[in-house]
C-alpha positions as CSV (number, residue, x, y, z in Angstrom):
1,M,5.0,85.3,-223.0
2,N,4.0,83.3,-219.9
3,S,6.9,81.2,-218.6
4,S,4.8,78.1,-218.8
5,V,4.3,78.4,-222.6
6,D,6.6,76.7,-225.2
7,P,7.8,79.5,-227.6
8,E,8.1,76.9,-230.4
9,N,4.4,75.9,-230.1
10,L,2.1,78.9,-230.1
11,S,-0.7,77.3,-232.1
12,E,-4.1,77.5,-230.3
13,K,-2.5,79.7,-227.6
14,I,-4.3,82.9,-226.5
15,Y,-2.7,86.1,-227.9
16,A,-2.9,89.3,-225.8
17,G,-3.3,92.2,-228.1
18,T,-4.2,95.9,-227.5
19,L,-7.3,97.7,-228.8
20,G,-6.6,99.7,-232.0
21,S,-3.4,97.8,-232.8
22,T,-2.9,95.8,-236.0
23,Q,-3.7,92.1,-235.8
24,P,-0.4,90.2,-236.3
25,E,-0.3,88.0,-239.4
26,G,-1.0,84.3,-238.8
27,I,-2.9,84.8,-235.5
28,P,-6.6,83.9,-235.7
29,E,-9.0,86.4,-234.1
30,E,-10.7,83.5,-232.1
31,Y,-7.4,83.1,-230.2
32,T,-7.1,86.8,-229.5
33,I,-8.1,88.9,-226.5
34,N,-7.6,92.6,-227.0
35,Y,-6.9,94.8,-223.9
36,K,-7.2,98.5,-223.4
37,T,-3.5,99.1,-222.9
38,R,-0.1,97.4,-223.3
39,E,0.2,97.1,-219.5
40,D,-3.2,95.4,-219.3
41,S,-2.1,92.8,-221.9
42,L,1.1,92.2,-220.0
43,N,-0.8,91.8,-216.7
44,A,-3.0,89.2,-218.5
45,V,0.0,87.2,-219.6
46,E,1.5,87.4,-216.1
47,A,-1.7,86.2,-214.5
48,G,-2.1,83.4,-217.1
49,H,-5.3,84.8,-218.6
50,A,-3.4,85.0,-221.9
51,D,-0.4,83.0,-223.2
52,Y,1.7,85.5,-225.1
53,G,1.8,88.9,-226.8
54,Y,4.0,91.3,-228.8
55,G,5.5,94.6,-227.8
56,N,8.5,96.7,-228.4
57,A,11.5,96.1,-226.2
58,Y,11.3,99.4,-224.4
59,S,7.6,99.2,-223.3
60,V,8.0,95.5,-222.2
61,A,11.1,96.4,-220.2
62,F,9.4,99.4,-218.6
63,Y,6.4,97.5,-217.4
64,T,8.4,94.5,-216.3
65,L,10.6,96.7,-214.1
66,Q,7.7,98.7,-212.8
67,N,5.4,95.8,-212.0
68,G,8.0,93.2,-211.1
69,Y,6.6,90.5,-213.3
70,Q,7.7,87.0,-212.3
71,N,5.9,84.8,-214.9
72,I,6.9,86.6,-218.1
73,I,9.8,85.7,-220.3
74,T,10.8,87.7,-223.4
75,V,11.8,86.2,-226.7
76,P,13.3,88.6,-229.4
77,R,11.4,88.3,-232.7
78,G,13.1,91.2,-234.5
79,K,13.5,94.9,-234.5
80,D,11.0,97.3,-236.1
81,D,11.7,100.9,-236.9
82,R,9.5,103.3,-235.1
83,A,8.8,106.9,-235.7
84,Y,7.7,109.3,-232.9
85,C,6.6,112.9,-233.2
86,F,5.4,115.8,-231.1
87,A,2.2,117.7,-231.7
88,V,2.2,121.4,-230.9
89,P,-0.4,124.1,-231.5
90,S,-0.2,125.3,-235.1
91,E,0.2,128.9,-234.1
92,N,3.2,128.2,-231.9
93,K,5.9,127.9,-234.7
94,V,8.7,129.0,-232.4
95,L,8.2,126.0,-230.1
96,L,8.1,123.7,-233.1
97,S,11.4,125.2,-234.4
98,I,13.0,124.8,-231.0
99,L,12.0,121.1,-230.7
100,N,13.1,120.3,-234.2
101,K,16.5,121.9,-233.7
102,S,16.9,120.1,-230.4
103,I,16.1,116.7,-231.9
104,D,18.4,117.3,-234.9
105,S,21.3,118.1,-232.5
106,I,21.0,114.7,-230.9
107,D,23.0,111.9,-232.6
108,E,22.0,108.3,-232.6
109,R,24.3,107.4,-229.7
110,E,23.0,110.2,-227.4
111,L,19.4,109.2,-228.4
112,Q,20.0,105.6,-227.3
113,T,21.5,106.9,-224.0
114,L,18.5,109.1,-223.3
115,V,16.2,106.2,-224.0
116,L,18.0,103.9,-221.7
117,I,18.2,106.5,-218.9
118,S,14.4,107.1,-219.3
119,T,13.7,103.4,-219.2
120,A,15.8,103.0,-216.0
121,K,14.0,105.8,-214.2
122,I,11.0,103.8,-213.1
123,D,9.0,104.1,-209.9
124,Q,8.6,100.4,-209.2
125,K,5.2,99.3,-207.8
126,I,5.3,97.7,-204.4
127,T,3.4,94.4,-204.4
128,L,2.8,91.8,-201.8
129,S,5.0,89.2,-203.5
130,M,7.9,91.7,-203.5
131,I,7.4,92.4,-199.8
132,I,7.4,88.6,-199.1
133,S,10.4,88.1,-201.3
134,N,12.5,90.8,-199.7
135,Y,11.3,90.7,-196.1
136,G,9.8,87.2,-195.8
137,L,11.8,86.3,-192.7
138,Q,10.9,89.6,-191.0
139,V,7.2,89.2,-191.8
140,I,7.2,85.7,-190.5
141,L,8.9,86.7,-187.2
142,L,6.6,89.7,-186.8
143,S,3.5,87.6,-187.5
144,S,4.8,84.9,-185.0
145,L,5.3,87.5,-182.4
146,I,1.9,89.0,-182.8
147,I,0.3,85.5,-182.7
148,A,2.3,84.7,-179.6
149,V,1.2,88.0,-177.8
150,L,-2.4,87.4,-178.8
151,S,-2.3,83.8,-177.6
152,V,-0.9,84.8,-174.3
153,S,-3.5,87.5,-173.9
154,I,-6.3,85.2,-174.8
155,F,-5.0,82.5,-172.4
156,R,-4.7,85.1,-169.6
157,N,-8.3,86.4,-170.2
158,L,-9.6,82.8,-170.2
159,R,-7.8,82.1,-167.0
160,D,-8.9,85.4,-165.3
161,N,-12.5,84.7,-166.4
162,K,-12.4,81.2,-165.0
163,E,-11.0,82.5,-161.7
164,L,-13.7,85.3,-161.7
165,K,-16.4,82.7,-162.3
166,L,-15.1,80.6,-159.4
167,Q,-15.0,83.6,-157.1
168,N,-18.5,84.5,-158.1
169,E,-19.7,81.0,-157.3
170,R,-17.9,81.1,-154.0
171,Y,-19.5,84.4,-153.0
172,Q,-22.9,83.1,-154.1
173,I,-22.5,80.0,-152.0
174,L,-21.3,82.0,-149.0
175,S,-24.2,84.4,-149.6
176,N,-26.7,81.5,-149.5
177,I,-25.2,80.0,-146.4
178,S,-25.1,83.3,-144.5
179,N,-28.5,84.5,-145.5
180,E,-27.0,87.4,-147.4
181,Y,-27.8,88.7,-150.8
182,M,-25.2,90.3,-153.1
183,Y,-25.8,93.3,-155.4
184,E,-23.9,95.6,-157.6
185,Y,-25.0,99.0,-158.8
186,Y,-23.5,101.0,-161.8
187,F,-24.1,104.8,-161.5
188,E,-23.7,105.8,-165.1
189,K,-26.0,103.1,-166.4
190,N,-28.3,103.3,-163.4
191,E,-28.2,99.5,-163.5
192,L,-28.6,97.2,-160.4
193,N,-27.7,93.6,-160.5
194,L,-29.0,91.3,-157.8
195,S,-27.8,87.8,-156.9
196,K,-30.1,84.9,-157.9
197,N,-30.9,83.8,-154.4
198,I,-32.8,87.0,-153.6
199,I,-35.3,86.7,-156.5
200,H,-37.3,83.9,-154.8
201,L,-38.0,86.2,-151.8
202,F,-40.4,88.4,-153.9
203,E,-44.0,87.3,-154.3
204,N,-44.0,88.5,-158.0
205,R,-42.0,90.6,-160.4
206,K,-43.9,93.8,-159.4
207,F,-42.6,93.8,-155.9
208,M,-39.1,92.9,-157.1
209,E,-39.1,95.9,-159.5
210,E,-40.4,98.2,-156.7
211,S,-37.7,97.0,-154.3
212,V,-35.0,97.5,-157.0
213,A,-36.3,101.1,-157.5
214,I,-36.1,101.8,-153.8
215,L,-32.5,100.4,-153.5
216,K,-31.4,102.3,-156.6
217,E,-32.7,105.5,-155.2
218,A,-31.0,104.9,-151.9
219,L,-27.7,104.2,-153.6
220,R,-27.9,107.1,-156.0
221,T,-29.0,109.8,-153.5
222,G,-27.3,108.4,-150.4
223,D,-24.1,109.7,-148.8
224,S,-21.2,108.1,-150.7
225,T,-19.2,107.9,-147.4
226,Q,-22.0,105.8,-145.7
227,S,-21.4,102.1,-146.4
228,I,-23.8,100.6,-143.8
229,Y,-27.4,101.5,-143.4
230,R,-30.9,99.9,-143.0
231,I,-33.5,99.8,-145.8
232,E,-37.0,98.5,-145.9
233,L,-38.0,96.5,-149.0
234,P,-41.5,95.1,-149.9
235,L,-41.4,91.4,-150.7
236,S,-45.2,91.2,-151.0
237,A,-48.3,93.3,-150.2
238,E,-48.3,92.2,-146.6
239,N,-44.6,91.6,-146.0
240,K,-42.0,94.3,-145.8
241,V,-38.6,93.3,-144.6
242,I,-35.8,95.4,-143.1
243,F,-32.4,94.7,-144.6
244,K,-29.0,96.0,-143.5
245,S,-27.0,97.1,-146.5
246,V,-23.2,96.8,-146.3
247,S,-21.4,98.2,-149.4
248,S,-18.1,99.4,-150.8
249,F,-17.6,102.0,-153.4
250,I,-15.5,101.4,-156.5
251,R,-13.9,104.6,-157.9
252,N,-12.3,105.2,-161.3
253,S,-8.8,106.7,-162.0
254,K,-10.3,110.2,-161.4
255,G,-11.7,109.4,-158.0
256,K,-15.3,109.4,-159.2
257,V,-17.6,106.6,-157.9
258,H,-18.0,104.1,-160.7
259,S,-20.1,101.4,-159.0
260,V,-21.1,100.0,-155.6
261,I,-20.8,96.4,-154.6
262,G,-22.5,95.3,-151.5
263,K,-24.8,92.8,-149.7
264,L,-28.2,92.9,-148.1
265,I,-28.6,91.1,-144.7
266,D,-32.1,90.3,-143.4
267,V,-32.3,91.9,-139.9
268,S,-36.0,91.9,-139.6
269,E,-35.9,89.4,-136.7
270,E,-33.3,91.3,-134.7
C-alpha cells in the first residue's frame, strides 16, 4: 500500500486490482481500479493513483526490487497456498516425464532456495530518482560546471559583440570623416555588404544595384593578389564616379579566399 495510507483504515480507499483476478471479499467495486498486470497495479499505488492492493510476497518483492519503489510499504495479511504447473505439447510425453521427475526430486527446502535465488536475480531498472539518490552530488557538480562554462561563454560572446559593434561604429565614423566607403564581399554567397554612408550617393535603387553588380564582378573575377585598383560606378544617369578600391583578402584554414573587406575612395576630382 502507499506509505501515506493508514493500514487500519482502508474504508473508502482505492483498491488496485488486476484484470481477471477475483475481487477480494469486502471491497466494493466502486472503490476498485483494475489494471492489466500486477506491475501496473503496483505502479499505480507507488504514484498515488490507487491506495493499496494485494499480491503474493514473491511478485511484490520482485517488482519492488526491480523498479525501486519508494512509496510502497508491505503489510503481511496471511499466506495462501499456490499451485503452479507447466504446459507441454500432448505428444511430448518424454519431456513431461523429465519435468515431473525433476520436480519430485526437489524437496521443500531446495524449492524455497531456488525461489529466493530467482527472486534475487533481478535486473533493476535505472530511474532518475535512483540516479539522483546515488549520484546527486556528482550531478549537481557537473551541472554547476556546465552552467559556469556556458555563462562564461555567453559573457565572452556578449563582450566580443559589444567590442565588435564599437569597432564597426568607429570604422563607420572614420569612413564618414575621410570620405571613404566600406564594403565586404563573401565569395561563396556572392553577397556584397555596403556601409550605410554610400547609399545616399545613388540617385535611386536601380543605380545602386547596377553599381553593386559591377563591384561584385570586379571582386569575383579580379586578380586575388591585386588589392588596389580603380573602378567606375554609376551614381545616376548623368553621373559616373571613379573610385579607388583598397581591399584585403580573408582566407580560411585551407588558404582559400573566404571574403574581401575593403573601402572605396572617391578620386574623381584627382
